[in-house]
C-alpha positions in Angstrom: -22.3 7.2 -9.4 -21.8 5.5 -6.3 -25.5 4.5 -5.2 -27.6 6.4 -2.9 -28.3 4.8 0.3 -31.2 2.7 1.4 -32.4 1.4 4.3 -32.5 -2.3 3.5 -32.1 -5.0 5.7 -32.0 -9.1 5.0 -31.4 -12.3 7.2 -27.6 -13.7 6.4 -27.2 -10.9 4.3 -25.7 -7.0 5.5 -25.8 -3.2 4.0 -23.2 -2.5 1.3 -20.9 -0.1 3.1 -21.5 2.7 0.3 -25.0 1.9 -1.0 -26.8 0.4 2.2 -28.3 -2.0 -0.7 -28.0 -5.9 0.8 -25.1 -7.6 -0.5 -23.1 -10.8 1.0 -20.2 -8.9 1.5 -18.6 -5.6 2.5 -19.5 -3.6 -0.8 -21.8 -4.8 -3.1 -20.9 -5.9 -6.7 -22.6 -2.9 -8.3 -20.1 -0.4 -6.1 -17.3 -3.0 -6.7 -17.7 -2.1 -10.5 -17.5 1.7 -9.8 -14.4 1.5 -7.5 -11.1 3.7 -8.9 -9.3 0.5 -9.8 -5.5 1.3 -11.3 -5.6 0.0 -15.0 -2.5 0.6 -16.8 0.0 2.1 -14.7 3.9 2.5 -14.6 5.8 -0.7 -13.3 7.9 1.0 -11.1 5.8 3.6 -9.4 2.7 2.8 -10.0 1.4 6.4 -11.2 -1.3 6.1 -14.0 0.1 6.2 -17.8 -1.7 7.4 -20.7 -3.8 4.5 -22.0 -2.6 5.1 -25.6 1.4 5.3 -24.5 3.5 2.1 -25.2 5.7 3.1 -22.1 5.8 1.0 -19.4 7.3 3.4 -17.2 6.8 7.1 -15.9 8.9 9.9 -17.1 9.7 10.5 -13.3 11.1 6.6 -13.2 13.0 7.0 -16.4 14.5 10.3 -15.4 15.2 9.5 -11.3 14.8 5.7 -11.2 13.9 4.8 -7.8 16.1 2.2 -5.4 13.0 -0.3 -5.6 12.4 -2.3 -8.6 8.3 -2.3 -9.1 5.2 -1.4 -7.5 2.0 -3.2 -7.3 -1.1 -1.2 -6.4 -5.1 -1.7 -6.3 -6.7 1.6 -6.3 -6.5 5.0 -6.8 -6.4 7.3 -3.7 -9.7 8.1 -4.2 -13.5 8.0 -2.9 -14.2 5.6 -1.3 -10.5 4.6 -0.5 -9.6 7.6 0.8 -12.5 7.4 3.2 -11.5 3.7 4.2 -8.1 4.4 4.9 -8.0 7.4 7.2 -10.9 5.3 9.3 -8.6 2.7 9.9 -5.9 4.9 11.0 -7.7 7.7 12.7 -10.2 6.0 14.3 -8.9 2.2 14.5 -12.1 1.2 12.1 -10.2 -2.2 11.5 -12.9 -3.9 9.9 -12.2 -2.2 6.5 -9.1 -3.5 6.6 -9.9 -7.0 5.8 -11.4 -6.2 2.4 -8.7 -3.7 1.7 -6.4 -6.4 2.1 -8.3 -9.1 -0.2 -8.6 -6.8 -2.6 -4.7 -6.4 -2.6 -4.3 -10.3 -2.7 -6.8 -10.6 -5.6 -4.2 -8.3 -7.6 -1.4 -9.8 -6.6 -2.5 -13.5 -7.8 -3.9 -12.0 -10.7 -0.5 -11.4 -12.3 2.1 -14.1 -12.8 5.0 -13.6 -10.5 8.3 -15.1 -8.5 7.1 -14.2 -4.8 9.4 -12.6 -3.0 11.5 -14.6 -0.1 9.9 -12.2 2.6 7.5 -9.6 3.4 8.4 -6.2 5.2 5.9 -3.6 6.1 6.9 -0.1 6.3 7.5 0.5 10.1 6.4 3.4 12.3 8.6 4.6 15.1 7.9 3.4 18.5 6.7 6.1 19.8 4.3 6.6 17.1 3.0 2.8 17.6 2.8 3.0 21.1 0.4 6.0 20.7 -1.7 4.7 17.7 -1.5 0.5 19.3 -0.8 -1.0 16.1 0.9 -0.5 12.9 -1.6 -1.0 9.7 1.1 -2.1 7.0 2.0 -4.8 9.8 -1.5 -6.0 10.1 -2.0 -6.3 5.7 1.8 -8.0 5.7 0.3 -10.5 7.9 -2.5 -11.2 5.9 -0.5 -11.5 3.2 2.2 -13.7 4.7 -0.7 -15.9 6.1 -2.5 -16.2 2.6 0.8 -16.9 0.0 2.8 -18.5 2.6 5.8 -16.0 2.7 7.2 -14.9 6.2 7.0 -11.5 7.3 9.7 -9.5 9.2 8.6 -7.5 11.9 11.4 -6.3 14.1 14.9 -6.6 11.5 13.3 -3.2 10.1 13.0 -0.6 12.2 12.1 3.4 12.2 15.3 4.4 14.0 14.3 8.4 13.9 10.7 9.9 14.4 10.1 12.2 11.4 7.6 14.8 11.0 4.0 13.8 9.2 4.9 13.4 5.3 1.6 15.0 4.4 2.4 18.4 5.0 5.8 18.1 2.5 6.4 18.9 -0.8 8.3 15.4 -2.6 11.8 17.0 -2.0 11.2 18.0 1.7 9.6 14.1 2.0 12.9 12.8 0.8 15.4 14.7 2.8 13.0 14.3 5.8 13.2 10.4 5.7 17.5 10.3 5.2 19.1 7.8 7.7 15.4 7.6 9.5 15.7 3.6 8.7 17.5 0.6 9.9 18.0 -3.0 9.1 19.2 -6.0 10.5 17.8 -8.5 8.7 19.5 -11.1 6.0 20.4 -9.9 2.7 17.3 -11.8 1.2 17.3 -12.3 -3.0 14.0 -10.8 -3.2 12.0 -8.5 -0.5 8.8 -7.2 -0.7 7.8 -3.8 0.9 4.5 -3.5 2.4 2.4 -0.6 3.1 -1.7 1.4 2.7 -0.2 3.9 0.4 2.0 5.4 -1.7 2.3 9.4 -2.5 6.0 10.2 -3.6 7.5 6.8 -3.2 9.9 8.9 -0.9 9.6 6.1 2.0 10.0 3.2 -0.5 13.2 4.6 -1.8 14.4 5.0 1.2 14.0 1.8 2.8 15.0 0.1 -0.8 17.9 2.1 -0.3 18.8 0.5 3.2 17.8 -2.9 1.9 20.5 -2.9 -1.1 22.7 -1.3 1.0 22.6 -4.4 3.1 22.2 -7.2 0.2 19.3 -7.4 -0.8 19.1 -7.7 -4.7 15.9 -6.9 -5.6 13.0 -4.5 -3.9 9.4 -4.5 -4.9 6.6 -2.8 -3.1 2.8 -3.7 -2.4 0.3 -1.3 -1.4 -3.2 -1.0 -1.6 -3.6 2.4 -3.0 -1.6 4.8 -5.1 -2.1 8.9 -4.8 -1.9 10.8 -7.9 1.6 12.9 -9.1 2.4 16.1 -7.5 2.7 19.1 -9.5 
């Protein structure tokens, strides 16, 4: 289990966010070992796969292939990730985001791959963006773009229709909810990566990918920090 907090302080070090032991980073090495890293997962949607299964694609993606080609994710959406990401969105605790971005960058660099031509953050509707003041996927995409030397498109993909929050909807309702919600005005790039903090059902990524492919983009991948469990 994650260590119990202790009241430790020292010069040039800071308390681990999880256990309060002194460390040089955001989370100490002992707690990092216990983080809910995604190991064996579906190549298309990043859902966990049975460790003994020879498959690389989950049954859901085989039965109903999504519009996107692949998904790279770092963590299961469990503690402490399910505390860090809401804190960023709801309480504007942006100091958490840099560490999560670095974790995603490390995951991307650990696998040989062809880099996309551009990164596109999942957009927020203008009204919601105004209320919050920032869009987390945009911050993530800018961090990755700077580190990898990949351009980030901010205004070419827009959310033209404000939709109800996805969290309260079923998987089927999420797909219906997002139909016609996005519009793309950019170039037909060969390879695009969509960037977001969480993938839940994949409905948002599927709809954006469908729109991009209809506009001439040839391949769409997803880069996310966390993946939620499959809905039953």
